[in-house]
C-alpha positions as CSV (number, residue, x, y, z in Angstrom):
1,M,-74.7,209.6,184.8
2,P,-73.9,208.1,187.9
3,S,-76.6,205.8,189.4
4,E,-77.4,207.1,193.2
5,T,-79.9,205.7,195.8
6,L,-80.5,207.5,199.2
7,F,-81.7,205.9,202.4
8,R,-83.1,207.7,205.2
9,N,-84.2,207.7,208.6
10,A,-82.4,204.5,209.4
11,R,-80.7,203.3,212.4
12,I,-77.2,202.7,210.6
13,V,-74.9,199.9,212.2
14,L,-71.4,201.0,211.8
15,A,-68.4,199.0,213.0
16,D,-68.3,200.5,216.4
17,R,-71.6,202.4,217.0
18,I,-75.4,202.7,215.7
19,L,-75.9,206.1,213.7
20,D,-79.3,207.8,213.3
21,G,-78.9,209.0,209.8
22,H,-78.8,208.8,206.1
23,L,-76.9,206.6,203.5
24,L,-75.9,207.6,199.9
25,L,-75.0,204.6,197.5
26,R,-73.4,205.5,194.3
27,D,-72.8,202.8,191.4
28,G,-73.1,199.9,193.8
29,R,-70.8,201.3,196.4
30,I,-71.4,203.2,199.7
31,A,-70.7,207.1,198.7
32,E,-71.7,209.0,201.8
33,I,-72.9,208.2,205.5
34,G,-74.5,211.1,207.2
35,E,-76.0,211.8,210.4
36,G,-79.4,213.4,211.0
37,P,-82.4,213.7,208.4
38,A,-82.0,214.0,204.7
39,T,-84.4,215.0,202.0
40,G,-85.7,212.4,199.4
41,G,-84.8,209.0,199.1
42,E,-86.3,206.1,200.8
43,D,-87.5,206.5,204.3
44,F,-86.6,203.4,206.6
45,G,-89.1,204.3,209.4
46,G,-86.3,204.0,212.1
47,D,-85.5,200.3,210.8
48,Y,-81.8,199.3,211.3
49,L,-79.6,199.2,208.2
50,I,-77.0,196.5,208.7
51,P,-74.0,195.3,206.4
52,G,-74.9,192.2,204.2
53,L,-74.4,188.9,205.9
54,V,-71.3,186.7,205.1
55,E,-71.6,183.1,205.4
56,L,-68.7,180.9,205.1
57,H,-70.0,177.5,205.9
58,T,-73.6,176.2,205.3
59,D,-74.7,172.7,204.3
60,H,-78.2,174.3,203.4
61,I,-77.9,173.4,199.5
62,E,-77.8,169.8,200.1
63,N,-81.3,169.8,201.6
64,H,-82.4,171.2,198.3
65,S,-80.2,168.9,196.0
66,R,-81.6,165.8,198.2
67,P,-84.9,166.9,199.6
68,R,-85.5,163.2,200.5
69,P,-83.4,159.8,200.7
70,K,-83.0,158.8,197.3
71,V,-84.5,161.8,195.8
72,Q,-82.1,163.9,193.7
73,W,-83.3,167.4,192.6
74,N,-82.5,169.4,189.6
75,P,-79.3,171.1,190.6
76,A,-79.9,174.4,188.9
77,A,-83.7,174.4,190.8
78,A,-82.1,173.3,193.8
79,L,-79.4,176.0,193.7
80,Q,-82.3,178.7,193.1
81,A,-84.3,177.7,195.9
82,H,-81.4,177.6,198.1
83,D,-80.4,181.2,196.8
84,V,-83.8,182.5,197.6
85,Q,-83.9,181.4,201.1
86,I,-80.2,182.7,201.6
87,A,-80.9,186.2,200.3
88,G,-84.2,186.3,202.1
89,S,-82.3,185.8,205.4
90,G,-80.2,188.7,204.8
91,I,-76.9,187.1,203.5
92,T,-75.3,188.8,200.4
93,T,-72.1,186.4,200.2
94,V,-72.2,182.7,200.8
95,F,-70.0,180.0,200.5
96,D,-71.9,177.0,199.6
97,A,-70.4,174.0,201.5
98,L,-70.1,170.8,199.1
99,R,-69.0,167.6,200.7
100,V,-65.9,166.1,199.3
101,G,-65.5,162.2,200.1
102,Q,-68.3,160.0,200.9
103,D,-69.8,158.3,204.3
104,E,-71.6,155.6,202.1
105,A,-72.0,154.7,198.5
106,D,-73.6,157.8,197.1
107,D,-73.0,159.6,193.7
108,T,-69.7,161.0,193.8
109,G,-70.4,163.2,191.0
110,E,-73.4,164.9,192.6
111,M,-71.4,167.7,194.5
112,A,-69.1,168.2,191.6
113,E,-72.3,168.8,189.1
114,L,-73.5,171.3,192.0
115,G,-70.3,173.1,192.0
116,R,-70.5,173.6,188.0
117,T,-74.0,174.4,188.4
118,I,-73.0,177.3,190.8
119,A,-70.4,178.7,188.7
120,A,-72.6,178.7,185.6
121,A,-75.3,180.5,187.4
122,V,-73.0,183.4,188.9
123,A,-71.6,183.8,185.4
124,A,-74.9,184.2,184.1
125,D,-75.9,186.5,186.7
126,R,-78.7,184.3,187.8
127,L,-78.5,184.5,191.7
128,R,-79.4,186.9,194.5
129,A,-76.6,186.6,196.6
130,E,-72.9,186.3,195.7
131,H,-71.9,182.6,195.9
132,F,-68.5,181.2,196.6
133,I,-67.6,177.4,197.2
134,H,-66.5,175.8,200.2
135,L,-65.2,172.1,199.8
136,R,-65.8,170.2,203.1
137,C,-63.3,167.6,202.8
138,E,-63.9,164.2,204.6
139,V,-60.4,163.3,205.0
140,S,-61.0,159.7,206.3
141,A,-63.0,158.7,203.2
142,P,-61.1,156.7,200.5
143,D,-62.1,158.9,197.5
144,T,-61.6,162.4,199.2
145,L,-58.4,163.3,197.5
146,E,-59.9,162.2,194.2
147,C,-62.8,164.1,194.4
148,F,-61.0,167.2,195.8
149,L,-58.6,167.2,192.5
150,A,-61.8,167.0,190.4
151,M,-63.5,170.3,192.0
152,K,-60.6,172.2,193.1
153,D,-60.3,174.2,189.8
154,N,-63.9,175.3,190.0
155,P,-63.5,179.3,189.8
156,R,-65.9,179.8,192.9
157,V,-63.9,177.8,195.2
158,R,-62.4,179.7,198.0
159,L,-62.3,177.6,201.0
160,A,-61.6,174.1,202.0
161,S,-62.2,172.5,205.4
162,L,-60.5,169.4,206.8
163,M,-62.7,167.4,208.6
164,D,-62.6,163.5,210.2
165,H,-66.3,162.4,211.3
166,A,-64.9,159.1,212.2
167,P,-66.1,157.7,215.6
168,G,-63.8,158.6,218.4
169,Q,-62.5,161.6,216.4
170,R,-63.1,165.4,217.5
171,Q,-66.8,166.1,217.2
172,F,-67.7,162.4,218.0
173,A,-65.1,161.7,220.8
174,S,-68.0,160.2,222.3
175,L,-69.6,157.0,220.8
176,D,-72.9,157.8,222.2
177,A,-73.0,161.1,220.4
178,Y,-71.8,159.3,217.3
179,R,-74.8,156.7,217.6
180,V,-77.3,159.5,218.0
181,Y,-76.4,161.2,215.1
182,Y,-75.8,158.6,212.6
183,Q,-78.6,156.2,213.7
184,G,-80.9,158.9,214.2
185,K,-79.9,160.3,210.8
186,K,-79.5,157.2,208.7
187,G,-81.9,154.9,210.5
188,M,-79.0,152.2,210.9
189,T,-79.6,149.0,212.9
190,D,-77.4,148.1,215.6
191,P,-75.6,145.5,213.5
192,V,-75.2,148.0,210.6
193,F,-74.1,150.6,212.8
194,A,-71.4,148.5,214.4
195,A,-70.0,147.7,211.0
196,F,-70.4,151.3,209.7
197,C,-68.3,152.2,212.8
198,A,-65.6,149.7,212.4
199,R,-65.2,150.7,208.6
200,R,-65.1,154.3,209.3
201,I,-62.5,153.9,212.0
202,E,-60.2,151.7,209.7
203,Q,-60.5,154.4,206.9
204,S,-59.7,157.2,209.3
205,E,-56.6,155.3,210.4
206,T,-55.6,154.7,206.6
207,Y,-56.4,158.0,205.1
208,S,-56.8,161.1,207.4
209,D,-53.2,162.1,207.7
210,R,-52.3,161.5,204.2
211,H,-55.2,163.5,202.9
212,R,-55.1,166.5,205.3
213,R,-51.5,167.0,204.1
214,A,-52.2,166.6,200.4
215,I,-55.4,168.7,200.4
216,A,-53.5,171.3,202.3
217,A,-50.7,171.4,199.9
218,E,-53.0,171.7,196.9
219,C,-54.8,174.6,198.7
220,H,-51.7,176.6,199.3
221,A,-50.8,176.2,195.7
222,A,-54.3,177.2,194.3
223,G,-54.7,180.1,196.9
224,I,-57.8,178.6,198.4
225,A,-58.0,179.4,202.2
226,I,-58.1,176.5,204.8
227,A,-60.1,175.6,207.7
228,S,-59.9,173.2,210.3
229,H,-62.8,171.3,211.8
230,D,-63.8,170.4,215.1
231,D,-60.4,170.6,216.8
232,A,-60.5,169.4,220.4
233,T,-57.1,169.5,221.6
234,A,-53.6,171.2,221.8
235,A,-52.3,168.6,219.1
236,H,-55.1,169.2,216.9
237,V,-54.6,172.9,217.0
238,D,-50.8,172.5,216.3
239,E,-51.5,170.2,213.2
240,S,-53.7,172.7,212.1
241,I,-51.2,175.7,212.4
242,A,-48.6,173.6,210.8
243,L,-51.1,172.8,207.7
244,G,-51.6,176.7,207.3
245,V,-55.1,176.9,208.4
246,A,-56.7,180.4,208.5
247,V,-60.2,179.4,210.0
248,A,-60.8,177.1,213.2
249,E,-64.3,175.9,212.4
250,F,-66.6,174.8,215.3
251,P,-63.8,173.9,217.8
252,T,-65.1,171.7,220.3
253,T,-63.5,172.9,223.6
254,L,-62.6,176.0,225.0
255,D,-59.0,175.3,225.1
256,A,-58.9,174.6,221.3
257,A,-60.6,177.7,220.7
258,R,-58.2,179.8,222.8
259,L,-55.2,178.2,221.2
260,S,-56.5,178.8,217.8
261,R,-57.2,182.4,218.6
262,E,-53.8,183.0,220.1
263,A,-52.2,181.6,217.0
264,G,-53.9,184.1,214.6
265,L,-56.9,181.7,213.5
266,H,-60.4,183.1,212.9
267,V,-62.6,181.0,215.4
268,L,-66.0,180.2,213.8
269,M,-69.1,178.7,215.5
270,G,-72.6,178.0,214.5
271,A,-75.5,180.5,214.7
272,P,-77.9,177.5,215.7
273,N,-75.6,176.8,218.8
274,V,-76.3,180.6,219.8
275,V,-80.2,180.2,218.9
276,R,-80.7,177.0,220.7
277,G,-78.3,178.1,223.6
278,G,-75.7,175.1,223.3
279,S,-74.1,172.5,221.1
280,H,-76.5,169.9,219.7
281,S,-73.5,167.4,220.3
282,G,-72.7,168.5,223.7
283,N,-69.4,170.2,222.9
284,V,-68.5,173.6,224.0
285,S,-71.1,176.6,223.2
286,A,-70.5,179.5,221.4
287,I,-71.6,182.0,224.1
288,E,-69.0,180.6,226.4
289,L,-66.4,181.2,223.7
290,M,-68.1,184.7,223.2
291,R,-67.7,185.7,226.9
292,A,-64.1,184.2,227.0
293,G,-63.4,186.6,224.2
294,V,-62.4,183.9,221.6
295,L,-65.3,183.8,219.1
296,D,-64.8,185.7,215.7
297,V,-67.3,184.4,213.3
298,L,-70.8,183.0,213.3
299,S,-71.9,180.5,210.7
300,S,-75.6,179.7,209.9
301,D,-74.5,175.9,209.2
302,Y,-77.7,174.4,208.5
303,V,-80.4,177.0,209.5
304,P,-79.8,180.2,207.0
305,A,-82.1,182.4,209.1
306,S,-80.2,181.5,212.6
307,L,-77.3,184.1,211.4
308,L,-79.3,187.1,211.9
309,Q,-81.4,185.6,214.8
310,A,-78.4,184.8,216.7
311,A,-76.8,188.3,216.3
312,F,-80.0,189.8,217.8
313,L,-80.4,187.2,220.6
314,M,-76.7,188.0,221.4
315,V,-77.8,192.0,222.1
316,E,-81.1,190.7,223.8
317,R,-79.3,188.3,226.4
318,G,-76.5,190.9,227.1
319,D,-73.8,189.0,225.5
320,A,-72.9,191.7,222.8
321,D,-73.9,195.2,221.5
322,L,-75.3,195.2,218.1
323,P,-72.0,196.4,216.2
324,A,-70.3,193.7,218.1
325,A,-72.8,191.0,217.2
326,I,-73.0,192.3,213.3
327,R,-69.2,192.1,213.2
328,L,-69.5,188.2,214.0
329,V,-71.6,187.6,210.8
330,A,-70.7,190.2,208.2
331,T,-67.2,191.7,209.1
332,H,-65.1,189.0,210.4
333,P,-66.1,186.3,208.1
334,A,-65.4,188.8,205.1
335,E,-61.9,189.3,206.5
336,A,-61.3,185.5,207.4
337,V,-61.4,184.8,203.8
338,G,-59.8,188.1,202.4
339,L,-63.0,189.8,200.9
340,A,-62.0,193.4,201.9
341,D,-64.6,195.1,199.9
342,R,-67.7,194.1,201.8
343,G,-68.8,193.2,205.6
344,A,-69.1,196.7,206.8
345,I,-70.7,199.8,206.3
346,A,-68.2,202.3,205.1
347,I,-67.1,204.6,202.3
348,G,-66.2,202.8,199.3
349,R,-67.4,199.5,200.2
350,R,-69.9,197.4,198.3
351,A,-73.3,198.5,199.0
352,D,-74.2,194.9,200.3
353,L,-77.1,195.9,202.7
354,V,-79.9,194.6,204.6
355,R,-83.1,196.7,206.2
356,V,-84.1,195.0,209.4
357,E,-87.2,195.4,211.7
358,A,-86.5,194.0,215.3
359,P,-89.5,194.1,216.8
360,A,-89.4,193.1,220.7
361,G,-89.5,189.6,221.8
362,E,-89.5,188.4,218.2
363,P,-87.0,187.2,215.6
364,P,-85.7,190.0,213.4
365,L,-87.5,190.4,210.2
366,V,-85.7,191.1,207.0
367,R,-87.5,194.0,205.2
368,A,-85.1,194.2,202.2
369,V,-81.8,193.1,201.0
370,Y,-79.5,194.9,198.4
371,R,-76.4,193.5,196.8
372,E,-74.0,196.3,195.2
373,G,-76.8,198.7,195.4
374,R,-79.6,196.5,193.8
375,R,-82.5,195.2,195.6
376,V,-82.3,191.3,195.5
377,A,-84.9,190.6,198.0
């Protein structure tokens, strides 16, 4: 017998409108969408019902793997703690961003071990959300290509981003911004910081171009989608197009975002940028891109709860209606990486769903989360 679940008295957020009605799930898929009341089933009490959020770039797992400097947590326990917060934030599909290439002399095997842990946990059905892997490749680091080749065959790898965080590059065109970020984050003294900058600049000049080209070629051969990162100029965008990039992550200028969008790339910005009202690095704001019509995807980046919060804030501030805001955090990210079975409430799609209460003047409250019709949070 088929397994069925009915939700009623819900405000169902469809691709282009909000429907007051009911939803029938059958065998983990959306079977019927109806307007008006229904008999039986679970009463949502007028709460919103939205598609499960799709997160393409979150560094959050590293906060659990390395909760303090020089403290490395058990990878399975770190993953489970991360997964609980991801699912509790309404995210049903997540791309865990694992660093490839090191800023300093960290353990280069830690991320590969986390990747293996993710793959094993998915295979054993131990996770609430569905987890994929996003390799964030620091192309200026000497060991990046070696580390990428060691991780690319993990079956959960679906996305790789090409980034260069050396001083004078992209996000850190301003040395002052670089100083605030690295000396604040790492606690470097001025002499140590000066030596660090000189080393990173030399590494960028030596490795960045060759690593970009080599990793892009490997991704195309393996069917891994590619993202650019922090593009700032027309030349950066031209390079990304030549490399076959699909997603433009965190462009730092309006011009770069506009050119990326015109070239058919999905433009991604951080949800914390929306919540905070601007970029923490002083770059272009996500809302400016939204108002210019060149924003496709939001990512929670380093705060999982920011994804849903940003969507409702955009509605509250008048920058989008709710269907448009939800497209940024569910529909478009799924489309950007070829996941056509999720990201919207539609007949035949996966029943990845979130029940949301939206109290006036407060952050939205996740009441329940379902993945393929099964309640997971």
